[in-house]
ROSE-4610 file (N, C-alpha, C; in Angstrom, 1 decimal, always signed):
// ROSE-4610
residu = [M/M/M/A/A/A/S/S/S/D/D/D/I/I/I/A/A/A/T/T/T/L/L/L/V/V/V/E/E/E/A/A/A/F/F/F/D/D/D/C/C/C/L/L/L/A/A/A/M/M/M/A/A/A/G/G/G/F/F/F/V/V/V/M/M/M/G/G/G/S/S/S/E/E/E/W/W/W/E/E/E/A/A/A/V/V/V/H/H/H/N/N/N/L/L/L/C/C/C/Q/Q/Q/A/A/A/H/H/H/E/E/E/G/G/G/K/K/K/Q/Q/Q/A/A/A/F/F/F/D/D/D/W/W/W/G/G/G/H/H/H/A/A/A/L/L/L/C/C/C/H/H/H/R/R/R/I/I/I/E/E/E/G/G/G/D/D/D/E/E/E/W/W/W/N/N/N/A/A/A/G/G/G/Y/Y/Y/W/W/W/Y/Y/Y/R/R/R/R/R/R/A/A/A/G/G/G/K/K/K/P/P/P/V/V/V/A/A/A/A/A/A/G/G/G/P/P/P/F/F/F/A/A/A/E/E/E/E/E/E/W/W/W/A/A/A/A/A/A/V/V/V/R/R/R/A/A/A/A/A/A/L/L/L/T/T/T/S/S/S/G/G/G/S/S/S]
num = [1/1/1/2/2/2/3/3/3/4/4/4/5/5/5/6/6/6/7/7/7/8/8/8/9/9/9/10/10/10/11/11/11/12/12/12/13/13/13/14/14/14/15/15/15/16/16/16/17/17/17/18/18/18/19/19/19/20/20/20/21/21/21/22/22/22/23/23/23/24/24/24/25/25/25/26/26/26/27/27/27/28/28/28/29/29/29/30/30/30/31/31/31/32/32/32/33/33/33/34/34/34/35/35/35/36/36/36/37/37/37/38/38/38/39/39/39/40/40/40/41/41/41/42/42/42/43/43/43/44/44/44/45/45/45/46/46/46/47/47/47/48/48/48/49/49/49/50/50/50/51/51/51/52/52/52/53/53/53/54/54/54/55/55/55/56/56/56/57/57/57/58/58/58/59/59/59/60/60/60/61/61/61/62/62/62/63/63/63/64/64/64/65/65/65/66/66/66/67/67/67/68/68/68/69/69/69/70/70/70/71/71/71/72/72/72/73/73/73/74/74/74/75/75/75/76/76/76/77/77/77/78/78/78/79/79/79/80/80/80/81/81/81/82/82/82/83/83/83/84/84/84/85/85/85/86/86/86/87/87/87/88/88/88/89/89/89/90/90/90]
x = [-11.3/-11.3/-10.6/-10.7/-10.1/-8.6/-7.9/-6.4/-6.1/-7.0/-6.9/-7.0/-7.9/-8.1/-6.9/-6.3/-5.1/-4.0/-3.9/-2.8/-3.0/-4.2/-4.5/-4.1/-4.5/-4.2/-2.7/-2.0/-0.6/+0.1/-0.3/+0.3/+0.0/-1.2/-1.5/-0.8/-0.6/+0.2/+1.6/+2.2/+3.5/+3.5/+2.5/+2.4/+2.2/+1.5/+1.3/+2.6/+3.4/+4.7/+5.7/+5.4/+6.3/+5.8/+4.7/+4.2/+3.2/+2.6/+1.6/+2.2/+3.4/+4.0/+4.1/+4.2/+4.3/+5.7/+5.7/+6.9/+6.6/+7.5/+7.3/+6.2/+6.0/+4.8/+3.5/+3.4/+2.2/+2.0/+3.0/+2.9/+2.4/+2.9/+2.4/+0.9/+0.5/-0.9/-1.8/-1.4/-2.1/-2.3/-1.2/-1.2/-2.1/-2.1/-2.9/-4.4/-4.7/-6.1/-6.6/-5.7/-6.1/-6.3/-5.5/-5.7/-7.0/-7.6/-8.9/-10.0/-9.9/-10.9/-12.3/-13.3/-14.6/-15.0/-14.0/-14.3/-14.2/-15.3/-15.5/-14.3/-13.7/-12.5/-11.4/-11.2/-10.0/-10.4/-11.6/-12.0/-11.9/-12.2/-12.1/-10.6/-9.7/-8.3/-7.8/-8.3/-7.9/-8.2/-9.4/-9.8/-8.7/-8.3/-7.3/-6.0/-5.6/-4.4/-4.4/-5.5/-5.6/-5.7/-6.3/-6.2/-4.8/-4.0/-2.6/-1.9/-2.2/-1.6/-1.9/-3.0/-3.5/-4.4/-4.9/-5.8/-7.3/-7.8/-9.1/-10.2/-10.2/-11.2/-11.3/-10.1/-10.0/-10.3/-9.9/-10.3/-11.8/-12.5/-13.9/-14.6/-14.1/-14.6/-14.5/-13.4/-13.2/-14.0/-14.2/-15.1/-16.6/-17.0/-18.3/-18.4/-17.4/-17.4/-17.5/-16.8/-16.8/-18.1/-18.9/-20.1/-19.8/-18.7/-18.2/-18.2/-18.4/-18.3/-16.8/-16.7/-15.3/-14.8/-13.6/-12.9/-12.2/-12.0/-11.2/-10.4/-9.4/-8.6/-7.4/-6.7/-5.4/-5.5/-4.6/-4.6/-4.6/-3.8/-3.7/-5.1/-5.9/-7.2/-8.1/-8.0/-8.8/-8.4/-7.1/-6.7/-7.1/-7.1/-7.5/-9.0/-9.8/-11.2/-11.4/-10.7/-10.8/-10.3/-9.2/-8.6/-9.6/-10.2/-11.1/-12.3/-12.8/-13.9/-13.5/-12.3/-11.9/-11.6/-11.0/-10.6/-11.8/-12.9/-14.0/-15.0/-14.8/-15.7/-16.8/-16.9/-18.0/-17.8]
y = [-11.9/-12.0/-13.3/-14.3/-15.6/-15.5/-14.7/-14.6/-13.7/-12.8/-12.0/-12.9/-13.8/-14.8/-15.7/-16.1/-17.0/-16.2/-14.9/-14.1/-14.0/-13.8/-13.7/-15.0/-16.1/-17.4/-17.6/-17.3/-17.5/-16.6/-15.4/-14.4/-14.9/-15.4/-15.9/-17.2/-18.1/-19.3/-18.9/-17.9/-17.5/-17.0/-16.2/-15.8/-17.0/-18.0/-19.2/-19.9/-20.0/-20.7/-19.9/-18.6/-17.7/-17.7/-18.5/-18.6/-17.5/-16.8/-15.8/-14.7/-14.3/-13.3/-12.0/-10.9/-9.6/-9.6/-9.0/-9.0/-8.7/-9.0/-8.7/-9.4/-10.7/-11.5/-10.9/-10.5/-9.9/-8.6/-7.8/-6.5/-6.7/-7.7/-8.0/-8.4/-9.2/-9.6/-8.4/-7.6/-6.4/-5.4/-5.2/-4.3/-4.8/-6.1/-6.7/-6.5/-6.8/-6.6/-5.2/-4.2/-2.8/-2.4/-3.0/-2.6/-3.1/-4.1/-4.7/-4.5/-3.4/-3.1/-3.1/-3.7/-3.7/-5.0/-5.9/-7.2/-8.2/-8.9/-9.7/-10.6/-11.3/-12.1/-11.3/-10.2/-9.3/-8.7/-8.3/-7.8/-8.8/-10.1/-11.2/-11.4/-11.4/-11.4/-10.3/-9.1/-7.9/-8.1/-8.7/-9.0/-9.9/-11.0/-11.9/-11.2/-10.3/-9.5/-8.8/-8.1/-7.3/-8.2/-9.3/-10.3/-10.7/-11.0/-11.3/-10.2/-9.0/-7.8/-7.5/-8.1/-7.9/-6.8/-6.2/-5.1/-5.7/-6.1/-6.8/-5.9/-4.6/-3.7/-3.5/-3.3/-3.2/-4.5/-5.6/-6.9/-7.0/-6.7/-6.7/-5.9/-4.7/-3.9/-4.6/-5.3/-5.9/-7.2/-7.9/-9.1/-8.6/-7.5/-7.0/-6.6/-5.9/-5.6/-6.8/-7.9/-9.1/-9.9/-9.6/-10.3/-11.7/-11.7/-12.9/-12.8/-13.9/-13.8/-13.5/-12.9/-12.6/-14.0/-14.3/-15.5/-15.5/-16.7/-16.9/-18.2/-18.4/-19.6/-19.4/-20.4/-20.3/-19.7/-18.9/-18.3/-19.3/-20.4/-21.5/-22.1/-22.3/-22.9/-21.9/-20.6/-19.7/-19.6/-19.6/-19.5/-20.7/-21.9/-23.1/-23.0/-22.4/-22.3/-21.2/-20.1/-19.1/-19.6/-20.3/-20.9/-21.8/-22.7/-23.7/-22.9/-21.9/-21.2/-20.5/-19.9/-19.1/-20.0/-21.2/-22.1/-22.9/-23.0/-23.7/-22.9/-21.5/-20.6/-20.2/-20.5/-20.1/-18.7]
z = [-15.3/-13.8/-13.4/-14.2/-13.8/-13.6/-14.4/-14.2/-13.0/-12.7/-11.5/-10.2/-10.3/-9.2/-9.1/-10.2/-10.2/-9.6/-9.9/-9.3/-7.8/-7.4/-5.9/-5.2/-5.8/-5.2/-5.1/-6.2/-6.2/-5.2/-5.0/-4.1/-2.6/-2.4/-1.0/-0.8/-1.8/-1.6/-1.2/-1.8/-1.4/+0.1/+0.4/+1.8/+2.8/+2.4/+3.2/+3.4/+2.3/+2.4/+3.3/+3.4/+4.3/+5.7/+6.0/+7.3/+7.8/+6.8/+7.1/+8.0/+7.7/+8.5/+7.7/+8.5/+7.8/+7.1/+5.9/+5.1/+3.7/+2.8/+1.4/+0.8/+1.2/+0.6/+1.1/+2.4/+2.9/+2.1/+1.9/+1.2/-0.2/-0.9/-2.2/-2.3/-1.4/-1.3/-1.0/+0.0/+0.4/-0.8/-1.5/-2.6/-3.7/-4.0/-5.0/-4.6/-3.3/-2.9/-3.0/-2.6/-2.7/-4.2/-5.1/-6.5/-7.1/-6.4/-6.9/-5.9/-5.1/-4.1/-4.8/-4.1/-4.6/-5.2/-5.5/-6.0/-4.8/-4.7/-3.5/-3.1/-4.0/-3.7/-3.1/-3.7/-3.2/-1.9/-1.7/-0.4/+0.7/+0.4/+1.3/+1.6/+0.6/+0.8/+1.7/+1.4/+2.2/+3.7/+3.9/+5.3/+6.0/+5.3/+5.8/+6.0/+5.1/+5.3/+6.6/+6.9/+8.1/+9.4/+9.2/+10.4/+10.7/+9.6/+9.8/+10.4/+10.0/+10.6/+12.0/+12.5/+13.8/+14.0/+12.9/+12.9/+12.7/+13.8/+13.8/+13.3/+13.7/+13.3/+11.8/+11.2/+9.7/+9.0/+9.6/+9.0/+9.0/+10.1/+10.2/+9.1/+8.8/+7.7/+6.4/+6.1/+4.8/+4.7/+5.9/+5.8/+5.5/+6.1/+5.8/+4.3/+3.8/+2.4/+1.5/+1.9/+1.1/+1.3/+2.3/+2.6/+3.2/+4.0/+4.6/+6.1/+6.9/+8.4/+8.8/+9.9/+10.5/+10.9/+10.4/+10.7/+12.0/+12.5/+13.7/+13.4/+14.3/+14.1/+13.3/+13.0/+12.3/+10.9/+10.5/+9.2/+8.1/+8.3/+7.3/+7.0/+8.1/+7.9/+7.1/+7.5/+6.7/+5.3/+5.0/+3.6/+2.9/+3.5/+2.8/+2.4/+3.2/+2.9/+1.8/+1.9/+0.9/-0.4/-0.4/-1.6/-2.3/-1.5/-2.1/-2.7/-2.1/-2.7/-3.9/-3.9/-5.1/-6.3/-6.0/-7.1/-7.6/-6.8/-7.3/-8.0/-8.0/-8.7/-7.9/-6.6/-5.7/-5.3]
């Protein structure tokens, strides 16, 4: 699982560098999260993907699946919090 988390972090870091916009980086993260559906870290990432997409309803579904509160505020701030939790093992 650790290498899966590293892959997720790397993919989201690329999306962050691209400015959290829809495009190939977003698609790569979304596909990765879908491929690991049911794992909390990936469901949390999936929620952020749908927030970026502007699909608040779908984002809410994935936040519930991940057991996390629905986020608000800048995507970069949310990613920083998610990244910190994923890399600390929490």
